[in-house]
C-alpha positions as CSV (number, residue, x, y, z in Angstrom):
1,M,152.2,298.5,41.6
2,R,152.0,295.4,40.0
3,E,154.9,296.1,37.8
4,K,157.1,297.0,40.5
5,A,156.2,293.9,42.8
6,A,156.6,292.0,39.6
7,F,160.3,293.7,39.1
8,Q,161.1,292.7,43.0
9,K,160.1,289.6,42.2
10,R,163.0,288.8,39.7
11,F,165.5,289.5,42.9
12,S,166.7,288.0,46.2
13,I,168.5,288.9,49.2
14,V,171.1,286.5,50.2
15,K,174.0,287.3,52.9
16,A,177.4,288.1,51.5
17,E,180.0,284.9,51.8
18,L,183.2,285.2,51.3
19,D,182.6,283.6,47.3
20,D,181.0,286.8,46.4
21,V,183.5,289.2,47.3
22,K,184.8,290.0,43.5
23,K,181.2,290.3,42.7
24,L,180.6,293.1,45.8
25,V,183.6,295.0,44.7
26,E,181.9,295.4,41.4
27,A,178.8,296.3,42.4
28,E,180.5,299.1,45.2
29,T,182.4,300.6,42.2
30,L,179.3,301.1,40.7
31,C,177.7,303.1,43.9
32,E,180.5,304.0,46.1
33,K,182.8,307.1,45.6
34,K,185.5,305.1,47.6
35,P,184.8,301.4,47.2
36,R,186.4,299.3,50.1
37,S,189.4,296.6,48.6
38,P,188.9,293.3,48.4
39,Q,191.2,292.5,51.4
40,T,188.6,294.7,53.8
41,I,185.4,293.1,52.6
42,K,187.0,289.7,52.6
43,R,188.2,291.0,56.4
44,D,184.4,292.5,56.9
45,L,183.2,289.1,56.0
46,Q,184.8,286.7,58.6
47,L,184.0,289.7,62.2
48,P,181.3,288.0,63.9
49,N,179.2,290.6,64.4
50,A,179.6,291.4,60.3
51,V,175.9,292.3,58.6
52,L,176.3,291.8,54.5
53,N,173.1,291.3,52.7
54,L,172.9,291.6,49.3
55,I,170.5,292.0,46.6
56,V,170.9,289.6,43.3
57,S,169.1,289.5,40.6
58,E,168.1,286.1,38.8
59,N,172.1,285.5,37.0
60,R,173.5,286.2,40.5
61,S,174.7,289.3,39.8
62,V,174.9,291.4,42.7
63,E,172.4,294.7,42.0
64,G,173.2,296.0,46.3
65,Y,174.2,295.3,49.0
66,V,173.8,296.8,53.1
67,S,176.7,296.1,55.4
68,G,177.3,297.1,59.0
69,G,178.2,295.8,62.4
70,I,176.4,294.7,65.5
71,V,177.8,296.2,69.0
72,L,175.8,295.1,72.0
73,D,172.6,295.8,71.4
74,E,172.6,298.4,68.7
75,F,173.6,297.8,64.5
76,E,175.5,300.7,62.7
77,I,174.5,300.7,58.8
78,H,178.3,301.6,57.2
79,S,177.5,301.1,53.5
80,L,174.3,300.7,51.2
81,G,174.3,301.1,47.8
82,I,172.4,299.7,44.6
83,N,172.8,299.7,40.9
84,P,172.1,303.1,39.2
85,R,170.6,300.9,36.7
86,F,167.9,299.7,39.4
87,R,167.4,302.4,41.9
88,R,164.3,304.2,42.5
89,M,162.4,300.9,42.3
90,G,162.0,299.8,45.6
91,L,165.1,297.5,45.9
92,A,166.7,299.6,48.6
93,T,163.9,299.8,51.1
94,R,163.4,295.8,50.5
95,L,167.1,295.1,51.5
96,L,166.9,297.7,54.5
97,H,163.5,296.2,56.0
98,H,165.3,292.9,55.3
99,T,168.5,293.4,57.2
100,I,166.6,295.4,59.9
101,K,164.2,292.4,60.8
102,E,167.6,290.6,60.7
103,V,168.7,292.4,63.2
104,V,166.0,293.0,65.6
105,Q,165.7,289.4,66.1
106,Q,169.8,289.7,67.4
107,R,168.4,291.8,69.5
108,V,169.1,295.0,68.1
109,K,167.3,298.3,69.9
110,R,168.9,300.8,67.8
111,I,170.3,301.5,64.1
112,F,172.6,304.0,63.3
113,L,173.9,305.3,60.0
114,E,176.1,308.3,58.5
115,V,174.7,310.1,55.2
116,R,175.9,312.6,53.1
117,R,174.3,316.2,53.8
118,S,174.0,316.1,49.2
119,N,172.3,312.7,49.3
120,V,168.6,313.7,49.4
121,A,167.8,310.7,48.2
122,A,169.6,308.5,50.6
123,Q,168.1,310.8,53.3
124,N,164.9,310.3,52.4
125,L,164.6,306.5,52.0
126,Y,165.9,306.7,55.8
127,K,163.1,308.6,56.9
128,R,160.6,306.5,55.1
129,C,162.3,303.6,57.2
130,G,161.6,305.3,60.6
131,F,165.0,306.8,60.9
132,E,165.3,310.4,62.0
133,F,168.0,312.9,62.2
134,L,170.5,312.6,65.0
135,Q,173.2,315.3,64.7
136,E,175.7,316.8,61.9
137,R,179.2,315.7,61.2
138,K,181.6,318.2,59.9
139,S,183.9,317.6,57.0
140,Y,183.1,314.1,58.1
141,Y,184.4,312.5,54.1
142,H,187.0,312.3,52.6
143,D,186.5,315.2,50.3
144,G,185.0,317.6,53.8
145,E,181.3,317.3,53.1
146,D,179.5,316.9,55.9
147,A,177.3,313.8,57.6
148,L,174.1,313.3,58.2
149,V,174.2,310.9,61.8
150,M,170.2,309.8,61.4
151,V,169.1,306.3,64.7
152,R,166.2,304.5,64.5
153,E,165.0,302.6,67.7
154,T,163.5,299.3,67.1
155,K,161.1,299.9,69.3
156,D,160.6,296.8,71.5
157,H,162.4,295.0,68.8
158,S,159.5,295.7,66.2
159,I,160.6,295.8,63.0
160,Y,159.2,298.7,61.1
161,G,158.9,300.8,64.5
162,E,155.3,300.6,64.7
């Protein structure tokens, strides 16, 4: 456990800025089947309701990200990815908890996301972070794969749903 904690201290979580677009595209290329274009990321960063956090290493390289948007009292996670070299080391959990705390402070009551049916590791991460299965969306992804919609109630703005 100490090794994991020491490892995680080498990373920090920061809000994405326009200067981060190129690094974010590189990170998404490692993590996504269809990464967003630089123009899309730039547009998303400029939206007033956007939440885009990065996990960066000591040398300032982007090793993970989470992006989404707030509408009224709901937050939808659009994308979460961690560099494959750093998966299963607690970075996604840390990034997700940080983002949940951030949106709860903005009075979000519900958080939604879609996850591929085949992505069991991500489903388990979301379950550990308090998300529950809500519904299925048939052929949701461009390749025809189904999506599972998951939701997390923030329970009176509690960070971890306790």
